[in-house]
C-alpha positions in Angstrom: 0.1 -0.1 0.0 1.0 3.4 -1.1 1.7 5.9 2.1 1.0 9.4 0.9 2.1 12.2 3.8 -1.6 12.8 4.9 -2.1 9.1 5.3 1.2 9.1 7.6 0.0 12.0 9.5 -3.1 10.5 10.1 -1.5 7.2 11.6 0.5 9.2 13.8 -2.5 10.3 15.5 -4.7 6.7 14.7 -3.5 5.1 18.2 -5.6 7.3 20.2 -9.1 7.9 18.7 -11.3 5.7 16.2 -14.5 3.9 16.4 -16.2 2.4 13.5 -19.4 2.1 12.9 -20.6 5.4 14.3 -22.9 6.0 11.1 -25.2 3.6 13.1 -26.3 3.9 16.4 -27.8 0.4 17.0 -24.7 -1.0 15.7 -22.4 1.7 17.6 -24.1 0.1 20.6 -22.6 -3.4 19.7 -19.2 -1.9 18.9 -19.8 -3.1 15.2 -20.9 -6.4 15.9 -24.0 -6.4 13.6 -22.9 -8.5 10.6 -24.8 -11.8 11.4 -27.9 -10.3 13.9 -28.2 -6.7 11.9 -31.5 -5.9 11.2 -32.8 -5.2 7.3 -32.1 -1.7 8.2 -29.2 -1.5 10.3 -27.2 -4.6 9.2 -27.2 -4.2 5.6 -24.8 -1.6 5.8 -22.0 -3.9 6.5 -23.8 -7.4 5.4 -25.9 -6.6 2.5 -27.7 -10.1 2.9 -29.2 -8.9 6.0 -31.4 -7.2 3.8 -33.4 -10.2 3.0 -33.4 -10.8 7.4 -36.9 -9.0 7.5 -39.3 -10.9 9.3 -43.3 -10.9 8.5 -45.1 -7.7 8.3 -42.1 -5.5 7.4 -42.8 -3.5 4.5 -40.6 -0.1 4.6 -38.0 1.4 6.4 -35.7 4.7 6.7 -33.3 5.2 9.1 -31.0 8.0 9.6 -28.0 8.0 12.2 -25.3 10.3 13.2 -22.4 9.6 15.1 -19.1 11.0 16.4 -15.7 10.4 18.2 -13.2 12.4 19.8 -9.8 12.6 21.4 -8.8 16.2 22.0 -7.9 19.0 23.8 -11.7 20.6 23.7 -10.6 24.2 24.2 -8.4 24.3 20.9 -10.3 26.3 18.4 -11.2 28.7 21.2 -7.5 29.1 22.2 -6.2 29.3 18.9 -8.9 32.4 17.9 -8.0 34.0 21.4 -4.4 34.3 20.1 -5.4 35.4 16.6 -7.3 37.9 18.1 -4.6 38.7 20.2 -1.8 38.8 17.9 -4.0 41.1 15.5 -4.3 43.4 18.7 -1.0 43.2 19.1 0.3 44.3 15.4 -1.8 47.2 15.8 0.0 48.5 19.0 3.2 47.8 18.2 3.0 49.4 15.1 3.3 52.8 17.3 5.0 51.8 20.6 7.6 49.1 21.5 6.6 46.0 23.3 6.2 46.2 26.9 6.5 43.2 29.5 3.1 43.0 30.0 2.2 42.6 26.4 5.1 40.0 26.1 3.7 38.0 28.8 0.3 37.7 27.5 1.6 36.5 23.8 3.8 34.0 25.8 0.6 33.0 28.0 -1.4 32.6 24.7 1.5 30.4 23.0 1.4 28.1 26.0 -2.2 27.4 26.0 -1.6 26.0 22.7 1.4 24.5 22.9 1.2 20.6 21.7 -2.6 20.8 21.5 -4.9 18.6 19.2 -8.0 17.3 18.0 -8.6 14.0 16.5 -12.1 13.5 15.3 -14.3 10.9 13.6 -18.0 11.6 12.6 -20.0 9.0 10.7 -23.4 9.3 9.2 -25.7 7.1 7.1 -29.5 7.0 5.6 -31.1 3.7 4.7 -34.2 3.6 2.7 -35.2 -0.2 3.2 -38.2 -1.8 1.1 -37.6 -5.7 2.1 -39.7 -8.2 0.0 -40.0 -12.0 -1.4 -38.5 -11.0 -4.8 -35.9 -8.9 -3.8 -35.1 -6.7 -1.1 -33.9 -3.4 -2.5 -32.1 -0.9 0.3 -30.7 2.4 -0.8 -27.8 3.4 1.3 -25.7 6.6 1.8 -23.0 7.0 4.4 -20.1 8.8 5.2 -17.3 8.9 7.4 -14.9 12.0 8.3 -11.8 11.3 10.1 -9.3 14.3 10.9 -6.4 15.7 12.7 -5.5 18.8 13.8 -2.3 19.8 15.9 -0.3 22.8 16.2 3.6 22.9 16.8 5.2 25.9 18.9 8.4 26.9 17.7 10.4 27.3 21.2 12.5 29.9 19.7 9.2 31.8 19.5 9.2 32.8 23.4 13.0 34.0 22.7 11.8 36.2 19.8 9.1 37.5 22.3 11.4 38.2 25.4 14.1 39.6 23.4 11.6 42.2 21.8 10.6 43.5 24.7 10.9 47.5 24.7 12.1 47.3 21.6 9.6 47.0 17.9 8.1 43.3 17.8 6.2 42.2 14.9 4.0 39.5 15.4 4.5 38.2 11.9 8.0 36.8 12.8 6.5 34.2 15.0 6.7 30.7 13.0 4.8 28.3 15.5 2.1 26.4 13.4 -1.3 24.3 13.0 -1.6 21.6 10.8 -5.0 19.9 9.9 -4.7 16.6 8.1 -7.9 14.6 7.1 -10.6 12.8 4.5 -14.0 12.1 3.7 -15.2 9.0 2.5 -18.9 9.0 1.4 -20.8 5.5 -0.2 -23.9 5.9 -2.2 -24.9 2.2 -3.0 -27.8 0.3 -3.5 -28.2 -3.1 -1.6 -30.2 -6.1 -3.4 -30.9 -9.4 -1.2 -32.8 -12.4 -1.4 -33.5 -15.1 0.5 -33.2 -19.3 -0.5 -34.3 -22.0 2.1 -31.4 -24.3 2.4 -31.9 -27.6 4.8 -33.5 -26.7 7.9 -32.3 -22.7 7.8 -32.4 -19.8 5.1 -29.7 -18.6 3.1 -29.3 -14.8 2.7 -27.2 -13.3 -0.1 -26.7 -9.8 -1.3 -24.5 -7.3 -2.7 -24.4 -3.5 -3.0 -22.8 -1.9 -5.7 -21.7 1.6 -5.1 -19.8 4.8 -5.8 -17.2 5.9 -3.1 -15.9 8.9 -3.0 -13.0 10.2 -1.0 -11.8 13.8 -0.7 -8.8 14.7 1.1 -7.6 17.6 2.7 -4.1 18.8 3.9 -4.1 22.3 5.8 -1.1 24.4 7.4 -0.8 27.7 8.4 1.6 29.7 11.0 -0.4 30.3 13.9 -0.5 34.3 13.1 -2.3 33.4 9.5 -4.5 31.0 10.5 -8.2 31.4 9.6 -10.5 28.5 10.6 -12.6 29.3 7.5 -9.5 27.9 5.7 -10.3 24.2 6.5 -13.1 24.4 3.6 -10.8 26.2 1.2 -10.7 24.6 -2.2 -7.3 24.8 -2.2 -6.6 22.5 0.6 -8.6 19.6 -0.8 -8.6 17.0 -3.6 -11.8 14.8 -4.5 -11.6 11.2 -6.4 -14.1 8.3 -6.7 -15.2 5.1 -8.3 -17.2 2.5 -8.3 -16.9 -0.6 -5.9 -18.6 -3.3 -4.5 -19.8 -4.9 -0.9 -21.2 -8.6 -0.7 -22.3 -11.1 2.3 -24.0 -14.4 2.8 -25.8 -15.1 6.0 -26.9 -18.5 6.9 -30.0 -18.3 9.3 -30.7 -22.0 11.3 -32.9 -21.6 14.5 -31.6 -19.0 16.9 -27.8 -19.4 15.3 -26.2 -16.8 12.7 -23.4 -17.4 10.5 -22.3 -14.8 8.3 -19.2 -14.0 5.7 -19.1 -10.2 4.5 -16.7 -8.3 2.4 -16.1 -4.4 2.2 -15.0 -3.0 -0.5 -14.3 -6.3 -2.9 -12.4 -4.2 -5.5 -9.0 -2.8 -5.1 -9.1 0.4 -5.9 -6.7 4.2 -5.4 -7.8 7.8 -4.6 -5.7 10.5 -5.3 -4.9 12.9 -2.2 -4.5 16.4 -2.1 -0.6 15.7 -1.4 -0.1 14.3 -4.8 0.0 10.7 -3.6 -2.6 7.8 -3.6 -5.0 6.0 -1.0 -5.6 2.2 -1.5 -8.2 0.4 -0.8 -8.3 -3.4 -0.5 -10.7 -5.7 0.6 -12.0 -6.2 4.2 -13.5 -9.9 4.9 -15.2 -10.2 7.9 -16.9 -13.6 9.4 -19.5 -13.3 11.8 -21.3 -16.1 14.4 -24.6 -14.7 16.2 -27.2 -16.1 18.4 -30.5 -14.5 18.3 -33.9 -14.7 20.0 -36.7 -12.4 20.4 -35.1 -11.2 23.9 -31.5 -11.4 23.5 -29.1 -11.4 20.7 -25.1 -12.1 20.7 -22.4 -11.8 18.3 -18.9 -11.9 17.7 -17.1 -10.7 14.9 -13.5 -10.6 13.3 -11.9 -9.4 10.1 -9.9 -12.6 8.5 -6.8 -10.4 7.7 -5.5 -6.7 7.8 -6.7 -4.0 5.4 -5.6 -0.4 4.8 -8.1 2.0 6.3 -9.2 4.3 3.9 -9.1 7.3 5.8 -6.3 7.0 7.7 -4.2 4.7 5.5 -3.4 2.3 8.5 -3.9 -1.1 8.8 -6.9 -2.1 10.8 -8.2 -5.8 11.8 -10.8 -5.7 14.2 -12.4 -8.2 16.8 -16.2 -6.9 17.6 -18.5 -8.3 20.5 -21.8 -7.3 21.0 -24.8 -8.1 23.4 -28.5 -7.0 23.3 -31.3 -7.6 25.5 -34.6 -6.5 25.0 -36.4 -6.7 28.5 -39.8 -5.0 26.3 -40.5 -5.7 23.3 -40.0 -2.1 22.4 -36.9 -1.6 25.2 -33.9 -2.7 23.9 -30.4 -2.5 26.2 -26.8 -2.8 24.4 -23.2 -3.4 25.3 -19.8 -4.5 23.1 -16.5 -4.2 23.0 -13.7 -3.7 19.6 -10.6 -4.4 19.8 -7.8 -3.5 16.7 -5.4 -6.5 16.5 -3.1 -4.5 14.5 -2.4 -1.8 17.5 -2.8 1.0 15.4 -6.1 2.3 16.7 -7.3 2.2 20.5 -9.8 -0.3 21.9 -13.2 0.9 22.6 -16.2 -0.5 24.3 -19.9 1.2 24.3 -23.4 1.0 25.4 -26.6 2.0 24.0 -30.1 2.1 24.5 -33.2 1.8 22.1 -36.6 2.3 21.8 -38.8 1.0 19.1 -42.8 1.9 20.0 -44.9 1.1 17.9 -43.5 2.2 13.7 -41.1 4.7 15.6 -37.6 3.9 17.1 -34.9 6.1 18.4 -31.3 4.8 19.7 -28.5 5.9 21.4 -25.0 4.7 22.0 -21.8 5.9 23.7 -18.6 4.9 23.3 -15.3 5.3 25.5 -12.0 4.6 24.7 -8.4 5.3 25.5 -6.8 8.7 26.4 -9.6 10.5 27.3 -11.7 9.5 24.0 -15.2 9.4 24.0 -18.2 9.4 21.5 -22.0 8.8 21.2 -24.3 8.4 18.1 -28.1 8.9 17.6 -30.4 7.4 15.0 -33.9 7.8 14.5 -36.0 5.6 12.0 -39.7 4.8 11.1 -40.3 0.9 10.3 -44.0 -0.1 8.7 
């Protein structure tokens, strides 16, 4: 796999923050363990064959989710704004007077506030419109993931520049401390087609999702003096490329047992990055074993080999386990854990709570990782 400066910068950060399946709150509460036991409107995102796992009476569903996972100095952007505002003020003052000891101390304090600060962020969204039927179940799918790393680098010489300019002329443009932002936005738009067949004493589900994958990478760096938060979205710092790809899956359901095999991004593809390199996808194959009754759902899912994470370029291979208990038909309690077997991402644990009275459902999930990282996800849906 070709590693660009962008992917290497993200790789340096990924040891502290990452949570998969943020784009679906039900699966987030299970730490992503929904490859065998996911529903026709949730699991179809990760195993297309589950689009045919509908029950009698299921006719239509529309489900939207959003989630975020962050490890950060939460005051970074506020501290940066305060610093740039002060440097503008300082520039105006020192145009007609020398740098005073008080002004110098304020400048040093602002630099100390932002030294070695960072924000590591993963955000996921999804929308599924599912139309199950006995002929061929159809699900329209859109999901996106943002993975970003923002961090500051304070030049120690800047402290000396400020101190040496006391009672003399000082130009804030002489400061060389910097801010960097790196990341990628990955979007899938596809149609999942799935069907169920009788096989022995159970049902064999097969499915595939042809999709369009769009990758937009961004890389921004600036001195703190010239920092503008709005520049993060500037076209000069981004590049977009896209291609077609395919997800596929099979699931065998026998009694309460579930056996699944799913392939994400079955075709190897390359995508341009903003620094002139490429990010490469390789198939990710996941096997899952599940147990499901009306009240209890258990699942373990394992990636069979390491594959590059498209947003970061880092290899990942995850082990996921999740449990769902429904004390009432409309109340669902969830918990899960995810372990990265490649040690490139932090391990996470999750809990979730879902309510599904009538045709309406709402699901919440909370996720915790290493180094004070945390996340949450929300899903709202209608199922008829």
